[in-house]
N, C-alpha and C positions, 0 to 999 in steps of 0.2 A: 352396570351403571358407571358412567364416567363423571367424575367431579373434579373441577379445577381447584387446586390448592392455592389460595391467595397469599403465597409466600415464595420467596426465592431461597429460603434457608434449607440447605440439603439435609441438615440434621433433623429439622422438623419433619421434612418429607419422609425420611427413612423411618422415623419413629411412628408417624401417623399411618404410613402404608402398612407397617407391621400390625398396628392396632386395628386397622379397618379391613384387613385380609378376610376375617370371618364373614363379612357382608358380601364379598365378591365385588367390592367397589374398587375401581381403578382411580387412583389419585394422580393428577397431572399437574406439575408445577406451572404456574402462570408464565414464567419466563420461557418455558419450552413451547409456549403458544404465542410468543412474541408480545406478551403483556408486561408493561412496566409496573413499578410500585405505585400504589394508591397513596393519596395524601392521608395523614393520620393526625388531624388537627385537635382531636378531643383529649380530655383529661381522664377518661375511664377506659378500661380494657374493652368493655362491651360495645361502646360507641365506635371505637377504632376498628374492632373486629367486624362489626356490621358494615362500616364504610368500606373496608377491604373486600368483604364478600360481595357486596353490591357492585363494586368496581370490577372485580374479576368476572362476575356473571355478565355484566353489561358488555365487556370486551371480548367474551368468548362464546356467549350464547349457551353456556353450560351451567348446571347447578354449581354453586361455589361453597367452599369451606374455608374459613379464615380463623386464624388463631392469633390472639393478642395476649402476650404473656409477659410476666416480669417479676422482678424481685421487689418485695415491699419490706423494708427494714424498719423495725419499731423505733430504733434510736434516731432515724431520720424522718419520723412522722409519716411513715408509709412510703417514702420515696426510695428508689428512683421510679417505681411504678411503671407508667406507660413510657417513660424515658429510659428504661433499662438498657436497650441496645446501644444508646449513645451516652450512657452514664459517664464514662471516662473522659469524654471530650470536654466536659466543663472544667476539667483539671489539667487541660493542655495536652492530653494524650490522643493519639490517633485511635479511631474506632476499631476495636478488636475485642474478642472474648478475653484474651490474656490481660489486656489493659483494663478492662472492666473489673476483673478479679483484683488486679493490683490496686486500682483506685478504691474499691470498697474496703480492702484490707487496710489501706493507708488511712481512710476516713474513720475507720473503727479502732484505730490504734489507741490503746489505753482505755478503751470502753469495755465495761463488763457486761452491759446490756447488749447482747448480740442476737436476740431473737429476731427471726425474719420469716416471711412466708413467700413461697413461690406460688404464683397464681397463673392459671391458664384459662382463658375464656375462648371457647370455640363457638362460632356462629356459622350456620349453614342457611343458604337461601336457594330456592328453586329457580329464581329468576331475579333480575335487578329490582323489581317492584314487589317482591314477595312480602305480603302484609303480616305473615306469621313466620318470622325467622326462627329457626331452632337455636336455642342458647343453652350451653352447658358450661359450668364453671367447676374447675378442680383447684384445690388449694392444699398445700402441704406446709406445715409449720415446723421449723427447725432452728438451728443456730448457725451463724457464720463462724467458721473455724478461724484460727489465727494464721494458718498457712494452707495452701492448696494441697489436697490429698486425692490420689486416684487419677486414672487416665481415661476412663470411659466418659461418654457424654460430651456436652458442650456448654457454653455459657457459664453460669455460676455453679455448675455441678461440682467442681472440685472444692468449693468452699461451703456448700450447703450440707450441713451435718444433720442427720436424722437420728434423734435419740432412740427411736424404736429399733433401729438396725445397728446403732453404734458405728455408723459409717457415713461418709458423704455420698451423694448421688453418684459421683465419679468412681467410687470404690465398689459400687454394686454391680453384679452381672446385669447385662442389658435387659433380660427378660424380667428380672426383679424390679429394676428401675422403672421399666415401662408399666408394670402392673401397679406401682405405688406412687408414681410421680404425679405432679399437678396436671401435666398433660395427659397422663394415663387415666387419671380419674375423670377428667373432662371428656376424654375420648370414649370411655365406657358409657357415660351418660349419653353422649352424642350417638353412639351406635344404637342404643335403645330407642332414642328419639327418631332416628332415620328409619329404623326397622318398623316402628309403630306408626309413623306418620307418612312416610314416603314410599315404602315398598309394598 
């Protein structure tokens, strides 16, 4: 089965392809099929993921999988949330993972409350009008470190510290990270949903 991934993020594609391998599902990036980015006008992960999945399915004729994920920092009232990818731009930085990390560390300077959650919401649709989208949510709670640590992963992985491992996501081996990350948890749920509902 071929499923279009409603993302152009190579990091997400690599992670999700590894996780979906047991199903024999081939994930194809929408960009590789000539599809641009969908609008993401909503304030929740699930609404944006659904919009992206429907958009990708409509433009490719394939079932679609979309991920909307982000960092929710307690000290910021749950933000940046759906604006995670562009977080640093509000502080005058150019959009990049490194600048996002820099901005969150600057904004948390002097703060002792550093609790945060990484959230991944996966939505899959069989077609653009699918009335029963599959929805899976993965969530990991940890703390924002005071400086980046580790070189694996992407996004906020170098500053997302997981007390149960005593390490950041970026310090964990890839297989361990994939098994325990927010995206890994959502993907495990999604695999079960696709297996039981679609195959």
